[in-house]
N, C-alpha and C positions, 0 to 999 in steps of 0.2 A: 648596449646591445640592440635596442630599440632603434638608436640614433645608425648604427654601424649598418643593420638590415633596411633603414629608408635611404641610405647613402645607395647600397647595391639595387634597390630599386629602382632610384633614378639612373645609375648607369646601364640597367635592363629594362628600362621602359620601352624602348623601341627594340628589342628583342625580335619579337613575333613578326613584325613588320621586315627584319631582314632574312627571316627564315620560313616565309612562309610556303614554300614548297619544299616539301621532304620527301624523300625518296620518288621525286618524278609525281608527287599527288599532293595537289591543291589543297592546302588545309580548310581554307573558307569552305571550298566547295563542297569538301568531305562533312564538315562540321553542318552544314547547310541542309545537306542530302537526307541528315538525318531526320529532320524536321522535329525537333525536342520538344515534348508538348509535356508540361506540368499534370503530376497527377495525384491526388491526396489522400493520405490512410490515415484516419481518426488515432489520435490517442486520447485513451478513455479515461477519466479519473472515476475510479471503481467506486468510491467512497461518496460522491455526489451524483454516481450516474448521470454523466456529462461530456463532454468532447471539452477536454483541457487543451487541445492542439492538435495540430496534423503535422505528420513526416511528409514533405514534399519529395515525390520520387519521380524520376525523368522517365518516360516512354519514347520511342521512335519510329519510324516505320520500317519496314521489312527492307533488307534483314536484321536491322538495329532494333527489332520491338522491346528487347529487352536490358535492364542496364549492363549485364555481363557481355552481350555482344557489341552492344555500343564502345565500350569503354575497351574492350578487348581490339576492336579494331583503331580505337583512337589509341593505344598504346602501341601499335604496330606502326604507326603513321608519326609517332610524334606529337599528336595532336590533343594529348591528356589534359593540359593544361586550356587549351582552346574550348574544348569540349564539355569541364568542367563550367568554364565561365561562361559557356551558351545556357547551360541548365541553370546556373543561379542567375541569372537576367531573366530568363524565362519565367524562372518562379517567383522574383520578386514582380514582375510586371503582371504575373497573374492576381498575386496579392494585391497590390495595387488596384487592381479593378473588381475586387470583392465587392458582394454588397454587404452592409453595416452589422450585420450578425455575426457574419464571420470573420470579421476584421479585429475582434478583441480578442482572439486565441494567440497562442503558442504558434511557431513555424519552425519546425526542425528542419533545417538544409544540411543535406550531407557535403562534407569536405573531407578530401584524403588528407592524409597525413604531410605527402610532399606538396601538395597546394598549401596546407595552411601555413608551412614554414615559408613558401614561395614569397618572396619580397614583392611581387607582383600583387599578391591579395592582400598584403598589409596595405597598399598602397590603396587597390580599388577599394574594398570591402570596407568601409568606412560608416559611421554614423552620419557623415555630410553625405555621402552616398544613397542612404537609406533616405534621407530626408526627402533629396528628389522623387523619392516613390510614394512620399506620405506615408512611409513606413517608421514605426518607433523602432530603434533598436533593441527595445527590452523583450518583444515578442520574438525574438529571433533566437532562435537555440542552435549553433553551430555544432552540430555530430562529426564527431572525429569518427571516420571508419578503421576498421580493426583489419584493414589491408597490412599494414608494416607498423613497425616501430621506430619510435623516434631515436636518433641515433645523439644526437645533441640536446638532452634534457634540460639542462640550463636555459636553452633557446626556446624550448618548449614552453617550460615554466612562465618565462618573459612573455611568449606570446598570449598564453593563456590569461595572464595578469592585465595585459594591456587589453583584451578584449572585455573581459569582466568589469575593469574601471571604466567602459565607456557604456556599460551596461547589458552588454551581449549577455548569452548564457551559454555554457558548454556543456554538451554530453560526449560521454564514451558511448559509442555503439558495440554490441556483440559482447558485454563484458563478461567472463567467466569462460570464453574459449579458447581462449592462451597466455599466453606469457607477456604478450604484447599488452593486453589490458591491463594487467597490474602494474608493470611498467608505466605506462599514462597516468595511471591512478597516482602514482608514487610521485609522479614528477608534478602533478598538477591537483586541483581541486575542485574536479567537475560538480556542476549542478543537477546533472542527471547523469545515472547509470543505465543501461539499457541490457537487462536480462539476457543474454543467448537464448536463441529459441532451440535450441540444442538441448538446454537443460529445462526448459519449458515443454517441449514436447513429452507427453504422456506421464508427466510428473507426478498424477495420480498412481502411478502404477508401480513406482520405484522409490522405496524409501530413502537410497543414497540420494537422490535428486530432491527430495523435500528436506532433506537436512542440509544441502545445500542452500536451498532457496533460503532457509530459516537463518542459515548463519550470513547470507548476504544483505539479508535483509535487515539485520540486526546491525552489521557493519555500517550500510548505508544510512541508516539512522543516526549511526554514532558519529559519522563525518557529514552529517547534514545535507547527504545528497538523496535526490528523488531516484528511488529504482521504477523501472519501467519493463512489465515483462512483455517481450517480444514473440510473435507467432501463436498465441492462444487461438485455438482452435474448436474447443469444445469445452462446456460446462462445466465438466468433471476439473479439467485443467484449473478453471477459474476458481473454483470452490477451494482447491490447494494451494493458490494462491493467496486468495482472500482470507485463509485458515492462517496463513501464517504473517499476514498484515502487509501485503503487497498493495500499492492503493493504487499504482496505473500499470494500464497494460494496453497492446495493441496487439491486432491480429483478425484473420477471417472471421474469427466467431463474432464479431462489430462490424465487419464490412470488409470489401475487397476496395484497393486503391482505384477511385473515378477523378477524372477529370474535373469536377466540380464538387467543392467540399460538402458536407451533410452533415446532419443531424443524428443522435441514434433513434433508432426503431421507439415507439412507444412500448412494444414487446419487450425488447431486452433493457429498458429503463426500468421495467417493472421487474423481470430478473432479478436486475442487479438489487434493487429495493431490497427484494426478498430476501437474498443472500446474505446483505449486509445486515439487515436486522436479525437475520438467525445467529450470526456470529458478532452481534452487539451484545456481550455479555451481562450488561449493566441491569439493574431494578428495574421495576415497572412504577415506582412512587411516581405523582404526577410531580412532586417538585425537583425531579431528576430530569424532565423535561425541558428543552430550548424555550418552550414557550411561557415558561415560568418567570425567565427572565427577560421578557421582550419589552422596551422599551421604543414608544414610538417617538421617533426623532423628529427634525424640522424638514419638510419635503417644499421642493418646488416643480413646478410643472416644466417638462422637457421643451428645450427650444422657446424659452420665454426670457431668459437673463442673459447679461454680458459681464464680463470677469469682474468689469467694473462696479457692476451692482453688487455681485458676491461680496466684493473688498469690502464694501459698505455694511453688509449685513455682518461679517466678520468682524470689524472694527466696532459696531454698536452692541452686538453680542458677544461679549470676550469669552462667555463661558462656552459658547458654541463649537463644539468639536470638529462635527461634520453636518452634512447637508445630503439628502436622496434625491436622485431626479425619478421622477414618474412619468410614466407615460399609460395614464388612465391609474390601472390599479398595479401596473407590472412595473417593475425597476429598468429605468433607464440609466442610473450610473451612480455615483458614489464622489465626492468630493471631499477630502478630510481638511482641514486647517493647515496641518503640515506640510501637506502634497500641493495646495493652491499658492503658499507663498514660496516653495521650492520650486516651481513651476515660473511662477511668475517675479520670482526674485531679481537681484544682479540689476546692473547700472540702468539696463535698458530692458528689463522684462516688462516692466508694467505699462510702459507706452507702447511695448509691443502686442500685449496680449487683452489691453482694456476694453477695446471694441469688437475683441471674439465670444463667441457664444461661451458659455462655463464646459458647453461639455467636451471641450477642446482640455480641458485640466480634469476630468473626470479618471479615478484610477481605473487601472486597466484589471480586468478579472476581479472584481469583488469575489470575496467568499460567500456565496448563498447558500444555505440549509432551510431544510424544512422544518415548521415548530416542532413536529413530533419526536424530532433526533433528541437522541439522549445528549445531556451536558458533557458526559465522557467522550462519547465522539465526537461532537463541534468542538473539544479542547484539542482533540487528537489532530483535527483536520487546522484547526487556526494556526496550532505550535507546527504545523508543517507547511506551513508558507514559508517564502523568500522573508531574508532578515528585512528587506526595505517595505513590506507587508505586514510583518510578524505582529504590530499593535493596532492595526486596522481594525475597525469594528466588523464583526460579523452581519449579514445581512440575512433576515430570517423572513419566509414565504408561509404562504400555508398549502395545503395538495393542489389547490389549481393554480399556485404561482402568484397568488397575489401579495404585493407587501404588507406584511404584518409591524414590522420595527426592528431595531438591530440591538446588538448586546454586546458593552465593550470587553475588551480584554481584562479588564478590574474585575466586571462581574464574573466571567469565565475562571477566572483566578480563585476569586474567594471560596465559589461557588465548589469547586475541583476539590479546593481545600477541604470545606466542608464534608465533600461525599466520600472522600478519601479519610478523615477522620473517621467518618460514619461506618466505613466499609472496613478497616482497621481495628476495629471495635467488636466488628463480627468474625473476623479471620484467626484460624487456628494459629497459634503462637509458633506453632514448631514447625507446622510442612506450608504455611502461608494460605492453607486452602479457605473457601468461604465455609462458614458454620451452619447451625440450625437455622437462624432465620433467613437466610438467603435459601439454602435446601428447601424449606417450606413454600417460597415464593416459586421455586423452578416447579417443585410438583402442582403448585396452584396453576400455574402455568400450562404443564403439562396435560391437565385435564382438558383443556380448549384445543388439543392437536389432533388432527385426526387419528395419528397413532405416534404411540411412544412406549417406551421401557423405562423401566424403575429397576436399578439393579443396587441390592444392598450388600456390602462387604463387610465380613468380618474376618480377623485373622484366629486361626485356631490356633491353642495353645503359648498364645503371647504371653501369658502370665507366668508361666514357669520359663520362658525364655528370658523374661526382664527380671525374674529373679534368680538365675543363673549366671546369666551373661552380665549383669547391671542394667543400671535405668540409660545409661549412655549408650549403650549399645541396642537398647529398648529402642530409645529415640532414633537409630541408625535404622533399626527395622521397620519403624514408624514413616522414616521420610524417604527409605527406598519404596515401600510398597506406593507412595502417593507420588515418587515419579514413574516407576512401573506403570500406573494405571494415567496416569497424564501422558506419556508416551503412547498409550494405548489407544488413548481417545483420538490422538491426530490422526490414526490409521482409521478411524470408522468413517462409513460412508456419508453418513449423516453428522451432522455436531452433536456434541454433547457435553453436560457440566459434570464435575467432580467436586463434590463436597465432602468435608471432614467433622462428622460428628461429634466427635471426641473418640479418646483412648484410642482402640484399634478397631474402630466401625467407621467406614466410610459409605457416600452414596452417589451413584450415578443416574443422572436423567437424561435421557437421548430421545429425540425426535425422530421416532420410526423405531420399526422391529429389529431389536437384536440378534444375529443368527446365530447359531451354535458355531460353526465355524469360528467368528470371531472371538467368543467366549472360552474356547479351546484355545486359541493363540492366546489369550492374556494368562491363563492359566498354566501353560508348558512356559510361557515367558516368566511368571513370577517365579516359579518352581526353580528355573535356572539361573535367575540373578540373587535368590535369598541364601543360594550356596556359600556367598563370598563373606556374608555374617556369621559363619559357624565354623567352628573349630572342625580341623582336617578329620579326627579321629570322631566325633561326632556327625558329620558328614558320611564315613565310611560305615557307621554302624547304622544307621539311617536315624538314630533317635539321639535323645537325650538322656545320660545318667545324673539321676538328682541325688538329693538327700536321701537315707537309707530309712527304711518302714521301721516299725516296729519289732519287726522280725528278724531285721538285718540286713535286708533285701533293698537294693537301690531301685530306686524309682525309675522307670522307665518312661519317657514321654516323647511322642512321634516329632518329627522336625514341624515348624510351622508350615500350615498351608492356609490357603485361604479359600472361604465359604460364600460363594455368589448366590445370593436369592433373587430371582428374575420375575417382576410380574410386569407384562405387558397388556396393550390396550384390547387386546383379544379377549383375555379371561376377567375383565373387571365387570362389576356392576353398572346398574344405570346410574349417572350422577352422583358416584362416590365421595365419601369426605375423607380429604388429603389425610388425617390422621388414622384412617381404616388401614390405610397401604404400611404402616409399621406392624400393626397386628398380624396381618396376613403373611408380613416378610419375616415377623420372632417365628412364626410356627414353621415357615418354610426351612429356614435356616437351621432348624434344629434337626430337619432331614437330609440336609446336606451335610451336614457334619459328621453325620452318621456314616456316610458316602465317603468322605473325605479319611475319617478314620480308618475305613476297610483297607483303601486303596493308598493311603498315604501320600495322596496328589490331590492338590488343589483341585477344587471341583464347582461344579453350578447345578442347580434345578431350576425349571421353569414353574410356575403357579400354574398347575393342570386344572383346577376347578374352576368351574365357570361361575363367575358370582352375579347375580343378578338382581 
């Protein structure tokens, strides 16, 4: 297939010169009149609060300021190929002229399906051509736009494989907006999926959109694709995306397309860090922080050695896996042994590289994290890297960005396994929720927050249900309770943590004050969901008929309800001891149970006494 496409390309190579004039309009003059100017729109790595790349968008002069205006006019003149080519050339020239800090990120270049499958594109957009601009093809992401689907899926799969094998990356734009995105996904294995902005817009207001995001995030992870949420415009939208594990985002919240690339503002970096910390559910033990694993490797001052010098170092130190280039205390680059010899290998590789500075063989975009990050979060970031970078060490800096050391993937995996075993020992085996140890830590943490709520949840009449329906159905009821509580947490404005004390007792620790409307929603939701685990006759009666008492009358027990005892920071004493919460909650739950007994519905009560 590829050979056939190249043969067609050679036949069609002169086609543009034979048809420069279409409909009486000179194509070259038309394209030149647009004065294509590249604009950079950042793609943000939310987990590291940094710019991971830029989508390069094209703008023109009046009346062609927007891409829609430009390409609509080009289509009418039969100049789509020429205009797209002008956009790509302008983008590559601009990338080649960028200063060093902005040269080591990814660049997303839009290509329509028609152009991507055009033999001229295959011939012109190559690894060799990019090198003429001084650009590494591994930094280029070919973003397939969603204008139309491919008719020849086999050809499309061949093209994707062709570019992926050369080191290019592939992205599918506007994923989730229609049929063509799904078909494109089936025909290829893209590195990036860009979640359509129609799904992202106001995602915090719509449950069904949140479920779509949750499903697509899980799917993208299962096929090793990176999901980028497009069109993020508010912190409320961003918080929902982070909650469901979306790592990359793009939108006006972070900045608008500009002629020059730019970094995130310090204000936005702080907001992202706070948001990630909020949803990092790991414990706070010191040995679970990245700093506990850091080892100081060999460092080299930037711009001091050539490749032949590093070759000698690697040969003398056979156990040396990597070196770090430093500019003062800041990271200037990382070189791994494996990548060094992969770059300088081959029949003439060493001769070509030996006199070049070692900076030319640095790994692009190494993973850099702060020392205060949890090991669990670092492991997620490390395993989310591309396959060629998967086993590279992770670089660690302090809050000021000063280099501290590195962590190898062997250390990460060993520590992660240790933490997983430790966590599993404290998890309820039925519901999979954290147990008492974690809950105690959460309450301890909550006492340091400006506002918090702690909710103690108990199932009323659970013992009778368990005795009447059997322990298997009793387990089903506990699992349903855990699921309802978990689903409810995802709809809270503030993140919360759910734990299972044991039996039919649960605890929620929330950052912020819980509103009554939210609690009413939880209670009504549980009362509706629970009915599926009762017999129809019990639901119709509104009670369970148990064994007869001594007088021969059947014991009547209401259906299970939930009692919620709510304690928030507005009604607590100064410097309270965490253990005292359970005493207050026990007293409050008795009052709630009397309320649910009277109404037959799940209910809640706030602690109203002011404790000082």
